[in-house]
N, C-alpha and C positions, 0 to 999 in steps of 0.2 A: 575886126570892126565890131561896133556895138550890136549890130544885127546878128553877126555870127555867134556872139556870146549868149544868145537867147535860146539856144538848143544844146543838148548834150553833144550832138555830132559836131556842132561848131566849136564848143569848148574843147572837145577831143582834138580837133585839128589845130586849134590855137595853142593848146597845151603842148602838143608835139613840137610845134615850132618854137615855143617860148621857154620850155621847161629848164633849159640850161642857163637861162638869163633872168629867171624870176627873182634871183637874189639881188638884182639891181634895184628892186622896187620895194624892199622890206621897209616898213615904216614903224611897226610896233616896237616899243622898247625891249620887250621880252624876246624879240626875234633879231635884235641888233647884231648879234654875232654872225648871223648869216648874210649881212649886208656886204655886197661886193661892188657897190657903185663907185667907191673911191679907187678900187684896184682896176676896174675895167670901164672907165668913163666913155671911151669911144664906142665900145661894143654896146654899152647900156643905152647910149644915145640912139643907135640904130634900132634897138629893140624897144623903143619908147612905147609903141602901141600895145606891147604886152602888159603895160601897167594896168590896163583895164581888167585883167584877170585878178589883180591884187586889190585894186581900189575902184570898184565899179561906181556908176552914177545911179542915184535914185532921184527921179524928177530932174531938177536942175543942179543938184549938189552931190558931191562925192559922198558915198555911204559912210566913210570914216569920219565925216564931220557931224553925222547924226548921233544923238545920244543913244546909248545901248537900249534903254527902256523904250525909246521911240521906234527903233528897229524892231524890237520884239513885238510891240503892239501892231506895227504895220504888217508883220508876217502873220500874227495871230488873226487879225481882222480879215486877211485875205485867204487864209489857208485852213482855218480850224473848222472841223465838222463833227468832232467827237465820235460817238457811237451810232450816229444817225446817217445811213447811206442816202437818205432823201435830201440831205443838205448839200450833197455833191451834185453840182450842176455844171453845165458847160461854162457859164459865166464865172463860177467860183474857180474852176480849174484855170481859166484864162487869167484871172486876177492873181492867183497864186503863182502862176508862171511869171507874170510880170514882175512880181516882188522877188522871186527866187532865182530867176534865170542866171544871174552872174554869181550866185553862190552854190549852184548845183555841183560845182567842182568839189565842194566839201564832201559830197556823198557819192561821187561817180568813180571810185577807185577801181571798180571792175573793168571799166573801159580805159581809164588813164593809167592803169597799173599802180599809180599813186595819186592820192587826191591833193588838193591845194592846201590842206590843213597846215602843212609844214611852213607854208609861206604866209598865209593870212592869220594863222593861229587858231587853237581850239576854241578859245573864248568867242571869237568872231563867228566861227562856224556854228557854235551852240545857239547863238541868237537866231539862227535860221533852221533850227532843228526840225520844225514842221515841214520844211521843204523836202526832207528826205522821203516823204510819201510820194514825191514826183519821180522817184527813181526805183525801179524794181530791183529784186535781188540779183538779177542778171545784168544790172547796170543799164537797162533800157529806159528811156524817158517816157513817162506817162503823159499823154497829150489830150485825153478826153475824159469826160465824166464816167463813161462806161469802163474805160481802162482803170481808172482810179478806184472805182467800186470793186472791180475784180481783184485789184491788187491789195485792198485793205480789208475786205470782208469775205467770210466763208459762205457756202451755199445757203446755210440756215439764215444768215442775216440778209442775204440778197433776194433769194427766191421766196418771198413772203406773199401773203394774200394781196399785197399792194402792187404787184408787178403789172397788173392790168390797168392800174390807174396812172402809171408813170412809165413813159416810153423808155427813158434812160435806164430805169431799174429793170425793165423787161429785157432790154438789150444786154445789160450787165449780167443778169441771171442766165440768159441763154448763152452768152459768150463764155461764162465760167463753166457751164455744163459741157459745152463743146470742147473747151480746152482740157477739162479734167477727165471726162468720161465719154469722149466722142463715139467710141465703138459701141457703147451701150445703146445708142440711138441710131445706129447705122441701119441701112435697109436690110430686109430679110435676106439671109444667105451670107451676109457680111457682119451682122451684129454679133457681139461677144456676150450678149445678155444671158443666154442659157448657160454658158460656161462660167460666167463671172457674176452670177445673180446677186450675191451678197455685196460684192464690191460696187456693183451698179446701183443697188438699192440705197446705198449711202447718199446718193444724189436723187432720191425719189422726188424731192421738192422741185426738181427741174420740170416735172410734168405740169407745173403751173403755167408754163409756156406751151407752145405747140409741139414740144418734143415729147415723144412717147418711146418707151422701151421696146426693144425688138424691132426697131426700124420704122416706128410710126411718125416720122417727120412729115408733116403735111405741107411743107413749103417746097417751092421749086428752086430755091437757092442752093448754093454749095456750102451752106453753113455747117452741115454735119460732117465736114472734113473730107468730102468727096464731091463729085458732080452728079447730082441726081435730078431726075425730072419729076420726082414725087411719086407717091404710091399709085396714083390713078392715071398717070400720064405715060405716054410712050417713052422708052429710053432715049436719051439724047443721041443725036447722030454724031458719028465720029468727028466730023468737021466742026460741030458745035463744041465738043469737048476740047478739041485742039485750040479753038479760038479762045475759049475761057481760060485755058492754061496760059496761052500766049499773053492775053491781056493782063493776067495777074502776075506773071513771072518774068517777062522779057525785059532786059535792059541793054542788051547788045554790048557795044564797046563804050557806053556812056556811064562812067562811074557815078555821075551826079544823080542818076536814076535809082541807085541802090540806096533805098531808104528803109526805115523800119516798117512803114506802111506797106511797101512792096513785099517785104519778107513775110509780114503777117498775112497779106492776101494770098501770096504764093503758098504758104503753109495751109491755109484754109482749103485751097483748091487741091493741093497735092496730098493731104494727110493720109487718105486711104490707099494711095498708090506709091508712097515712099518705099513700101516693101519691094517694089520692082527694082530698086537700086541699092538696097542696103545688105547685099549678100555677105559683106565682111562681118556684120553683126550676127546674121541669121545662118551663116554657112551656106544657105541656099535661099534665093529670093522667092517671091511669090509669082514669078513669071510663068512657072509651070501650071499654076492654078488659074490665073486671070488671062494668060495668053500674051504672046509677044506683041500682037497688034494693039491690044489694050494698053500695055505698058508704053509702047512707042508714042501713043497719043499724049502721054505725060512726060515726054523726054526732057522737057525743060525743068522738071522737078528734080532732076539729078543734081542740079546745082546746090540743092539743100543738103546734100550728103557729102561729107569730107572723104578724103582718100582712106581715112581710118575707119570709116563707117559711122562716124558721129553725125548728129543732126545739127545743121546750122540754125541758130535761133535768133541771132541779132544781125543788123545791117553791117556792123563792124566786122563780124566773123565772115559774112558773105563778101564784103569788100576785100578783106585780106586774102580770102581764098581765090577770088577771081581776078584781082588786079595786082 
């Protein structure tokens, strides 16, 4: 369906169903040798909806009827931000997605194992080259201004003096810092700052937010990779920790609930306690240090560790692991 083709997860599912019959819908002259519509007319007719992967609609007309220059301008106007992270807004990301959705398959080969370039052609995909910024190196779809800033800029570009003037920039700065150096900002007793000071100091610009080295996070959220009540508050009760983990990580038998948002939230909650479950990598887990009772509060976090001890990073990996 057209709605399904607006996300990478939808493209992934559609591509898996259609990939053996995409040759039915080749229309470019330089792809003519791959055309199988004459040899398999009945099968091609059954797979007619798969044509949307090859020739999507922009507005009320098929993309392939638009002039190349028009497509390139449409993509540029919707997606270009240059070297200025302040130009990245929620509206800009939404508009870029609207233009790029049905050509993200050109850049999502990590998830699809192969992209749709062989079917639509390199020239067509290159018209949408700016759309590649909506896909991370791991093949995960970028859905927000914060995620796009984190994906495109390093800490020096994001954590500037302007973070307190722009909420999205502040969130992007803090999110990048947590993703890259979470243990540097962990609470005392868990922080790695003393052992890894030079490494942590590479992200000193993070202190423009409320993050402080050696565990000086003054927030009550779980954004520092664990669940903390803050420096001046009482520790969270076990039932509060258990509920926070459940709310972030639980999907039960419902495969539709396994989304990238769920994986990200679960990671944020579980980050500092994944060591309870990764004994394959560490030879011994941290259970002896933090205690069995503490680790059991985070039992749902074990779904983020594979049987080989690797960390699950995308919803596709979690879906394949659990279903």
